[in-house]
C-alpha positions as CSV (number, residue, x, y, z in Angstrom):
1,M,-23.3,-1.5,-16.2
2,R,-26.2,-3.9,-16.6
3,Y,-28.2,-1.0,-18.0
4,L,-25.5,-0.3,-20.6
5,V,-25.3,-3.9,-21.9
6,D,-29.0,-4.8,-21.6
7,E,-30.8,-1.5,-22.5
8,R,-28.7,1.4,-23.7
9,F,-26.4,-0.6,-26.1
10,A,-28.4,-3.9,-26.2
11,Q,-27.4,-4.5,-29.9
12,A,-23.7,-3.9,-29.4
13,E,-21.3,-6.8,-29.3
14,K,-19.0,-5.0,-26.9
15,V,-19.6,-1.8,-24.9
16,V,-16.4,0.2,-24.4
17,V,-16.4,2.0,-21.1
18,V,-14.0,4.8,-20.5
19,Q,-13.5,5.7,-16.9
20,D,-11.0,7.0,-14.3
21,N,-8.9,4.8,-12.1
22,L,-11.1,4.9,-9.0
23,N,-10.5,1.8,-7.0
24,T,-14.2,0.9,-7.2
25,H,-14.1,1.0,-11.0
26,T,-12.9,-2.6,-11.5
27,P,-14.5,-5.7,-13.0
28,A,-14.5,-7.1,-9.5
29,S,-17.1,-4.6,-8.5
30,Q,-19.6,-6.4,-10.7
31,Y,-19.2,-9.5,-8.6
32,E,-19.9,-7.5,-5.5
33,A,-23.2,-6.2,-7.1
34,F,-24.4,-9.3,-8.8
35,Q,-24.4,-13.1,-8.6
36,P,-21.3,-14.6,-10.3
37,A,-23.1,-15.8,-13.5
38,E,-24.8,-12.4,-13.9
39,A,-21.5,-10.5,-13.3
40,K,-19.7,-12.6,-15.9
41,R,-22.5,-12.2,-18.4
42,I,-22.2,-8.4,-18.0
43,L,-18.4,-8.3,-18.0
44,D,-18.3,-10.4,-21.2
45,R,-19.9,-7.5,-23.0
46,L,-17.8,-4.8,-21.5
47,E,-14.4,-3.5,-22.5
48,F,-12.7,-1.1,-20.0
49,H,-10.4,1.7,-20.9
50,Y,-8.9,3.8,-18.0
51,T,-7.8,7.4,-18.2
52,P,-4.2,8.0,-17.0
53,K,-4.0,8.5,-13.2
54,H,-2.2,11.8,-13.5
55,G,-4.0,13.3,-16.5
56,S,-7.6,12.4,-16.1
57,W,-10.6,14.7,-15.8
58,L,-10.9,13.6,-12.2
59,N,-7.3,14.8,-11.5
60,M,-8.2,18.2,-13.1
61,A,-11.3,18.4,-11.0
62,E,-9.4,17.7,-7.9
63,I,-6.9,20.4,-8.7
64,E,-9.6,22.9,-9.3
65,I,-11.3,22.0,-6.0
66,G,-8.0,22.6,-4.3
67,V,-7.8,26.0,-5.9
68,L,-11.4,26.8,-4.9
69,A,-10.6,25.8,-1.3
70,E,-7.4,27.9,-1.2
71,Q,-8.8,31.0,-2.9
72,C,-12.4,31.1,-1.8
73,L,-13.1,28.7,1.1
74,D,-10.2,29.5,3.3
75,R,-12.4,31.3,5.9
76,R,-15.6,30.8,7.8
77,I,-18.7,31.3,5.7
78,P,-21.7,32.0,7.8
79,D,-24.5,30.4,5.7
80,A,-25.5,28.5,2.6
81,D,-26.6,31.6,0.7
82,T,-23.3,33.4,1.3
83,L,-21.4,30.2,0.3
84,K,-23.4,30.0,-3.0
85,S,-22.7,33.7,-3.7
86,E,-19.0,33.4,-2.9
87,V,-18.5,30.3,-5.0
88,A,-20.4,31.8,-8.0
89,A,-18.3,35.0,-7.9
90,W,-15.1,32.8,-7.7
91,E,-16.3,30.6,-10.6
92,A,-17.1,33.7,-12.7
93,S,-13.6,35.1,-12.0
94,R,-11.9,31.7,-12.9
95,N,-13.9,31.5,-16.1
96,E,-13.1,35.1,-17.1
97,Q,-9.4,34.4,-16.5
98,K,-9.8,31.2,-18.7
99,A,-7.9,29.4,-16.0
100,T,-6.2,26.1,-17.1
101,V,-4.3,23.3,-15.5
102,D,-0.5,23.6,-15.7
103,W,0.7,20.1,-15.9
104,Q,4.4,21.1,-15.3
105,F,5.8,18.6,-17.8
106,T,6.6,18.6,-21.5
107,T,4.9,16.7,-24.3
108,A,8.0,14.6,-24.6
109,A,8.0,13.7,-20.9
110,A,4.3,12.9,-21.1
111,R,4.9,10.5,-24.0
112,V,7.6,8.7,-22.1
113,K,5.4,8.4,-19.0
114,L,2.3,7.3,-20.9
115,K,4.3,4.7,-22.9
116,R,5.7,3.3,-19.6
117,L,2.2,3.1,-18.1
118,G,1.0,1.3,-21.2
119,Y,-1.2,4.0,-22.7
120,L,0.9,4.4,-25.8
121,P,2.5,1.8,-28.1
């Protein structure tokens, strides 16, 4: 975060950071990494926006890892080369199928939930 405010976006008044809801992604983590004055200086330049807990890229990645484990890694794989080959074949198949995440709820239901969580006005 210090790199963002001091180097990458040094001229910006505020740096907007969009991130998932991981428990380590909080302003308090800056106070664990830096002295209080430095943490406050950094935080004064940051504006955090969090992705929804049940619709973030991280949630989609976790779902896909679960599918990989169920469809490809559900057996003993003897060595790293075989693992790489099996995962590559599985990945090619998933990409060919144009597999997507099925969220199991309607747009209307999503709007209600996102409004309740404070992501919509």
